[in-house]
C-alpha positions as a printed Julia matrix, in Angstrom:
469×3 Matrix{Float64}:
  18.51  -35.96   2.23
  19.47  -38.21   5.26
  21.57  -37.13   8.07
  24.31  -39.98   6.98
  24.39  -38.53   3.56
  25.13  -35.12   4.89
  27.72  -36.2    7.3
  29.68  -38.23   4.52
  29.51  -35.78   1.6
  28.79  -32.32   3.2
  25.85  -30.18   1.99
  25.13  -26.57   1.2
  21.65  -25.32   2.66
  20.55  -22.19   0.98
  17.42  -19.97   1.19
  16.12  -16.57   0.02
  17.59  -14.85   3.16
  19.86  -16.02   6.04
  19.55  -14.57   9.42
  22.78  -15.44  11.34
  22.04  -13.92  14.58
  25.71  -13.14  15.07
  26.87  -10.09  17.11
  25.68   -7.82  14.33
  22.5    -9.64  13.55
  23.76  -10.11  10.03
  21.33  -10.88   7.17
  22.61  -12.41   3.87
  20.47  -12.22   0.77
  20.63  -15.43  -1.07
  22.57  -16.81   1.97
  23.81  -20.37   2.33
  25.44  -22.48   5.05
  28.01  -25.29   4.25
  27.67  -28.23   6.73
  29.79  -31.23   7.4
  29.29  -33.74  10.16
  26.63  -31.66  11.74
  28.96  -28.6   12.06
  28.87  -25.25  10.27
  31.93  -25.09   7.95
  30.94  -21.82   5.99
  28.44  -19.1    5.87
  27.98  -16.59   3.11
  26.1   -16.14  -0.22
  25.2   -19.09  -2.19
  27.61  -18.41  -4.95
  30.49  -18.05  -2.28
  29.62  -21.32  -0.71
  29.44  -23.09  -3.95
  32.89  -21.76  -4.92
  34.33  -22.7   -1.53
  32.85  -26.21  -1.25
  32.41  -27.46  -4.76
  32.09  -31.15  -3.73
  29.11  -30.45  -1.28
  25.53  -31.31  -2.38
  23.11  -28.53  -2.58
  19.71  -28.15  -1.0
  18.07  -24.87  -1.9
  14.87  -23.93  -0.16
  13.15  -21.33  -2.26
  11.04  -18.65  -0.46
  12.35  -19.19   3.02
  14.48  -17.45   5.6
  17.16  -19.66   7.3
  17.76  -18.81  10.82
  19.16  -20.46  14.03
  16.74  -23.1   15.53
  14.91  -21.56  18.67
  15.83  -22.45  22.04
  12.91  -23.11  24.57
  14.7   -22.33  27.91
  11.97  -23.64  30.06
   9.36  -26.24  29.54
   7.46  -29.07  31.09
   6.24  -32.05  29.09
   2.85  -33.04  29.84
  -0.74  -33.86  28.55
  -2.97  -31.48  30.78
  -3.5   -29.05  27.77
  -6.85  -27.33  28.26
  -7.73  -29.05  31.54
  -6.22  -26.83  34.2
  -7.6   -23.26  33.38
  -8.43  -20.02  34.95
  -6.85  -20.43  38.24
  -4.04  -18.44  40.04
  -0.64  -20.36  40.31
  -1.17  -21.79  43.89
  -4.57  -23.05  43.3
  -3.62  -24.42  40.06
  -0.71  -26.31  41.56
  -2.64  -27.77  44.5
  -5.77  -28.87  42.52
  -4.19  -29.87  39.14
  -0.43  -30.1   38.85
   0.68  -31.78  42.07
  -2.14  -34.35  42.1
  -1.15  -35.24  38.52
   2.39  -35.8   39.86
   1.09  -37.98  42.41
  -0.39  -40.41  40.01
   1.93  -40.11  36.97
   3.31  -43.33  35.59
   6.51  -43.59  33.57
   5.12  -44.64  30.31
   2.76  -41.64  30.54
   5.65  -39.23  31.1
   7.53  -40.56  28.12
   4.58  -40.32  25.93
   4.14  -36.77  26.92
   7.72  -35.91  26.15
   7.31  -37.55  22.54
   4.35  -35.31  22.0
   6.11  -32.26  23.2
   9.27  -32.6   21.44
   7.53  -33.49  18.06
   5.41  -30.15  18.49
   8.61  -28.26  19.37
  10.43  -29.69  16.23
   7.51  -28.96  13.94
   7.41  -25.32  15.15
  11.15  -24.59  14.79
  12.37  -25.16  18.29
  15.69  -27.21  18.22
  16.47  -27.16  21.91
  14.18  -27.83  24.74
  14.98  -27.34  28.45
  12.55  -29.76  29.94
  11.76  -30.08  33.61
   9.84  -33.25  33.86
   9.56  -36.75  35.4
  11.0   -40.23  34.73
  13.3   -38.52  32.22
  14.92  -41.63  30.81
  11.82  -41.7   28.71
  12.29  -38.03  27.83
  15.87  -38.84  26.84
  14.69  -41.74  24.51
  12.11  -39.44  22.84
  14.74  -36.74  22.27
  17.31  -39.35  20.89
  14.77  -40.6   18.44
  13.07  -37.4   17.33
  16.5   -35.67  16.97
  15.99  -32.6   19.09
  18.46  -31.17  21.48
  17.47  -31.83  25.1
  18.57  -30.28  28.33
  16.8   -32.62  30.77
  16.17  -31.15  34.2
  14.37  -33.62  36.59
  11.4   -32.33  38.62
  13.14  -33.09  42.0
  11.32  -32.91  45.36
  13.61  -33.92  48.39
  11.24  -33.08  51.25
   8.8   -35.5   53.25
   5.77  -33.5   51.87
   6.95  -33.75  48.28
   8.07  -37.35  48.06
   5.94  -38.0   45.06
   8.36  -36.23  42.67
  11.67  -37.43  41.25
  14.52  -37.79  43.69
  18.11  -36.53  43.54
  19.2   -40.12  43.31
  17.04  -40.4   40.06
  18.58  -36.97  38.94
  22.2   -38.35  39.57
  21.29  -41.57  37.7
  20.26  -39.42  34.65
  23.49  -37.49  34.76
  25.53  -40.48  34.81
  23.38  -42.33  32.1
  22.52  -39.59  29.69
  24.69  -36.44  30.08
  26.51  -35.5   26.73
  24.93  -38.54  25.03
  23.4   -38.71  21.58
  26.36  -37.0   19.99
  26.25  -34.4   22.63
  22.51  -33.58  21.99
  21.37  -34.65  25.47
  22.55  -32.86  28.49
  21.33  -33.2   32.08
  21.3   -30.64  34.94
  20.45  -30.77  38.62
  16.88  -29.56  39.13
  14.6   -28.71  42.16
  11.05  -27.98  41.55
  11.27  -25.1   44.06
  13.62  -24.39  46.87
  10.68  -25.19  49.31
  10.23  -28.54  47.72
  13.54  -29.65  49.4
  14.76  -29.77  52.89
  18.2   -28.51  53.96
  20.0   -31.63  53.28
  18.48  -31.89  49.86
  19.44  -28.19  48.99
  23.06  -28.83  49.86
  23.13  -32.14  48.01
  21.74  -30.53  44.88
  24.47  -27.83  44.93
  27.13  -30.5   45.56
  25.91  -32.54  42.69
  25.96  -29.77  40.22
  29.48  -28.75  41.21
  30.72  -32.36  41.22
  29.32  -33.28  37.85
  30.2   -29.78  36.37
  26.52  -29.23  35.21
  24.03  -26.42  35.69
  21.29  -25.97  38.24
  17.71  -25.03  37.43
  14.61  -24.29  39.57
  11.4   -21.99  39.58
  11.79  -18.79  41.8
  10.0   -15.58  42.29
   7.36  -16.59  40.09
   4.34  -15.25  42.13
   4.25  -12.37  44.42
   3.32  -14.48  47.42
   6.62  -16.29  47.21
   8.38  -13.36  48.4
   6.39  -13.37  51.68
   7.23  -16.92  52.04
  10.84  -16.51  51.72
  10.76  -13.62  54.15
   8.82  -15.69  56.66
  11.12  -18.66  56.33
  14.41  -16.95  56.02
  14.12  -13.24  56.95
  15.18  -12.35  53.44
  14.0   -11.88  49.79
  14.7   -14.83  47.48
  17.85  -13.94  45.63
  19.68  -13.3   48.92
  18.32  -16.72  50.27
  19.72  -18.46  47.24
  23.12  -16.72  47.5
  23.43  -17.48  51.19
  22.6   -21.21  50.58
  25.27  -21.53  47.81
  23.09  -22.03  44.76
  25.02  -19.54  42.92
  28.12  -21.48  43.27
  26.87  -24.1   40.76
  28.69  -23.85  37.39
  25.44  -22.18  35.86
  22.23  -21.36  37.7
  19.06  -20.68  35.72
  16.0   -19.35  37.25
  12.67  -19.85  35.76
  10.26  -16.92  35.85
  12.05  -14.31  38.28
   9.19  -12.04  38.07
   9.35  -10.34  41.42
  12.88   -9.28  41.52
  13.8    -5.99  43.08
  16.63   -3.87  41.5
  18.95   -4.81  44.24
  18.26   -8.57  43.43
  18.99   -8.07  39.93
  22.31   -6.31  40.76
  23.18   -9.21  43.0
  22.5   -12.07  40.56
  24.28  -10.12  37.78
  27.55  -10.77  39.71
  27.17  -14.58  39.33
  26.89  -16.99  36.59
  23.15  -16.83  36.72
  20.65  -16.63  33.92
  16.74  -16.37  33.67
  14.13  -18.05  31.71
  11.33  -15.62  30.86
   7.97  -17.06  30.32
   5.71  -14.25  29.21
   2.67  -16.29  28.21
   2.63  -18.51  31.24
   3.27  -15.38  33.44
   0.11  -13.74  31.81
  -1.99  -16.76  31.89
  -1.45  -17.6   35.57
  -1.56  -13.78  36.29
   1.87  -13.91  37.94
   3.09  -10.64  36.78
   5.41   -8.89  34.42
   9.16   -9.74  34.82
  11.67   -6.72  34.78
  13.41   -8.15  31.71
  14.78   -5.04  30.36
  16.47   -4.38  33.63
  18.0    -7.8   33.73
  19.34   -7.44  30.1
  20.75   -4.01  30.91
  22.51   -5.63  33.96
  24.13   -8.19  31.51
  22.15  -11.19  32.77
  21.51  -13.64  29.94
  17.78  -13.97  29.55
  16.29  -16.83  27.42
  12.61  -17.37  26.65
  10.44  -20.4   27.58
   7.03  -21.53  26.95
   6.62  -23.27  30.33
   4.37  -26.25  30.04
   1.47  -27.22  27.78
  -0.99  -26.72  30.61
  -0.04  -23.09  31.29
   0.57  -21.85  27.79
  -1.1   -24.0   26.0
   1.48  -24.59  23.19
   5.15  -24.82  22.53
   5.24  -22.1   19.84
   8.25  -20.01  20.53
   7.38  -17.63  17.78
   4.31  -16.75  19.71
   6.49  -16.49  22.77
   8.76  -13.95  21.0
   5.8   -11.8   20.1
   4.43  -11.86  23.57
   7.75  -11.2   25.11
   7.9    -7.98  22.96
   4.35   -6.94  23.63
   4.48   -7.55  27.28
   7.71   -5.35  27.54
   6.13   -2.54  25.7
   3.05   -2.77  27.96
   5.23   -2.9   31.05
   7.22    0.26  30.17
   4.34    2.09  28.35
   6.88    2.48  25.58
   6.04    1.24  22.15
   9.92    1.14  21.46
  10.73   -1.08  24.35
  11.76   -4.92  23.81
  12.14   -4.48  20.1
  12.16   -7.36  17.6
  15.84   -7.9   17.63
  15.78   -8.23  21.46
  13.12  -10.87  21.27
  15.0   -12.77  18.48
  18.14  -12.76  20.47
  16.48  -14.13  23.71
  14.97  -16.99  21.58
  18.38  -17.88  19.93
  21.9   -16.73  20.96
  20.99  -15.25  24.45
  18.93  -18.43  25.13
  21.98  -20.5   24.22
  24.07  -18.28  26.63
  21.43  -18.77  29.35
  21.92  -22.56  29.26
  25.82  -22.41  28.7
  25.77  -23.6   25.12
  26.43  -20.25  23.17
  29.7   -21.68  21.97
  27.85  -24.53  20.18
  24.27  -23.24  19.14
  22.18  -20.09  19.07
  23.76  -18.46  15.82
  24.76  -19.55  12.38
  28.38  -19.07  12.49
  31.43  -21.15  11.47
  32.22  -23.84  13.93
  28.94  -24.21  15.63
  26.45  -27.1   15.46
  24.14  -26.91  12.49
  20.75  -26.33  14.33
  18.87  -24.35  11.58
  15.32  -23.8   10.55
  13.69  -22.58   7.51
  10.71  -20.2    7.82
   8.53  -19.68   4.83
   8.53  -16.26   3.24
   5.58  -16.71   0.86
   2.72  -16.73   3.34
   0.23  -14.03   3.83
   1.77  -13.52   7.42
   5.02  -12.54   5.85
   3.6   -10.3    3.1
   5.02   -7.81   2.33
   8.49   -9.12   2.89
  11.49   -6.86   2.57
  14.72   -8.79   3.38
  16.78   -5.59   2.63
  16.39   -2.01   1.55
  14.72    0.89   3.04
  11.59   -1.11   4.1
  13.52   -3.98   5.74
  11.13   -5.76   7.87
  12.54   -9.43   8.35
  12.91   -9.06  12.08
   9.43   -7.61  12.67
   7.71  -10.25  10.57
   9.5   -12.93  12.33
   8.64  -11.83  15.61
   5.09  -10.28  15.24
   3.5   -12.15  12.37
   5.19  -15.62  11.89
   3.68  -18.77  13.68
   5.35  -22.05  14.33
   3.24  -23.64  11.54
   5.03  -21.44   9.05
   8.28  -23.51   9.66
   9.08  -25.57   6.56
  12.19  -27.26   7.7
  14.05  -28.03  11.13
  17.54  -29.36  11.09
  19.42  -30.48  14.27
  23.1   -31.28  14.28
  22.96  -31.29  10.54
  20.18  -33.82  10.21
  16.7   -32.65   8.91
  14.08  -33.89  11.33
  11.18  -31.85   9.84
  10.71  -31.32   6.18
   7.92  -29.66   4.2
   6.3   -29.21   7.63
   6.25  -33.07   8.3
   7.9   -34.77  11.15
  10.48  -37.16   9.52
  11.74  -38.9   12.55
   8.56  -39.99  14.15
   4.97  -41.12  13.55
   3.0   -38.06  14.6
  -0.36  -39.77  14.33
   0.86  -42.64  16.61
   2.29  -40.08  19.08
  -0.96  -38.33  19.32
  -2.97  -41.52  19.45
  -0.84  -42.67  22.41
  -1.87  -39.65  24.46
  -5.56  -40.11  23.57
  -5.35  -43.72  24.71
  -3.78  -43.13  28.13
  -5.2   -39.69  29.26
  -8.58  -40.84  30.33
  -7.21  -43.35  32.79
  -4.77  -40.95  34.15
  -7.45  -38.32  34.67
  -9.56  -40.84  36.38
  -6.72  -41.8   38.8
  -6.16  -38.16  39.64
  -9.85  -37.74  40.27
  -9.99  -40.6   42.57
  -6.91  -39.32  44.42
  -8.53  -35.77  44.9
 -11.71  -37.31  46.14
  -9.88  -39.48  48.78
  -7.62  -36.43  49.78
  -9.82  -33.54  50.41
  -9.76  -32.07  46.88
  -6.18  -30.9   46.83
  -2.48  -31.23  48.06
  -0.77  -29.3   50.64
   1.27  -26.34  49.36
   4.29  -24.83  51.16
   2.96  -21.45  51.13
  -0.45  -19.87  52.03
  -2.3   -17.62  49.63
  -1.23  -14.71  52.1
   2.4   -15.54  51.38
   3.28  -16.99  54.74
   5.08  -20.35  55.08
   3.11  -23.18  56.38
């Protein structure tokens, strides 16, 4: 059924069970959602929805759990998957990532976004916060595939990092794309890292976010050595520096990683409109550490889940991220009851929506919100046995600890089905993959030449001992 048909006539989407992710984490057996013009008009049992909306067409997905689309709160498009391995974060940046940015071309950046948004949609992610380059191409990809995109340009405003996007490019993205594609595409102000910008750039970034009434996003406190760099440069730990500089005055500030926060820093940011994107798989792979997520949540800080990029994960499967978040939380506290399944689900849905300031529109299946809904198969070995009610109720545990993105049968964004029967409906997946295969060798060759000509790596703003350079 096409998005146009749905918009004109309305539809009822029904499944075996419906997980709303409302305040009570309500689950409705034989649940259904009434949808008109991309918005949720009713939620309840199938019989109740048929009675309330008799003119709506019915789409019944047998043996599925309907639930809100997943929200990837921090990602990077890219095509370095499997080629930047087994290095700590600073070596990884100087040897692989920054040299890639030095030679990246706009058509390559756009192709990477097509690939990553397609992978995301196929695995049940309906919203991606993407920090990437040349993001006009990313917006075109999101518009065509039908995903919801929060675009955050990878900005460097410092003479040593002049090979990233600029604040001029970021502002042009805001002016061109913010709230476009029926509101599916939004644009924030981004800095790759505070130290990738000089003082003038830092202040301009804050001013831009305030003037355009958009959020601000950056990496911070990802690795332990960063703390020493901040103390060396400013005499204070990172959160106090960000406060002093005015970054918490933006309409919304979201920090990626936030692994090395002390209790006092958590208390500080809880007083502001600050959220965190937790990236458990990336943090493990790069050996960055275990973020104190339970403490942040207890302080009322909205924490979403992110995959980070394809090179430090190496996929965009948010179901895997939910499991990793739960297990890492248990390990961190040495408590098997810590970071339970409901908490992981909420971080991937409604808390993730709050972290990006869109919880009034997405993140749960409730009347008035946009119809970003996925259907997860319940008839797979991974979901067996499946008890969606009764004394052995295990729906939330199976979704977090058993399901994989490949179990997603349908993905709907804004009331339009973009993945059906596990197949991408809005793009040619084979062509998307072929584009990457065609362009990747030339990109890697250019990067190799640059490395050979420049001593095997880029300058980084911090030494491995944690002192600013």
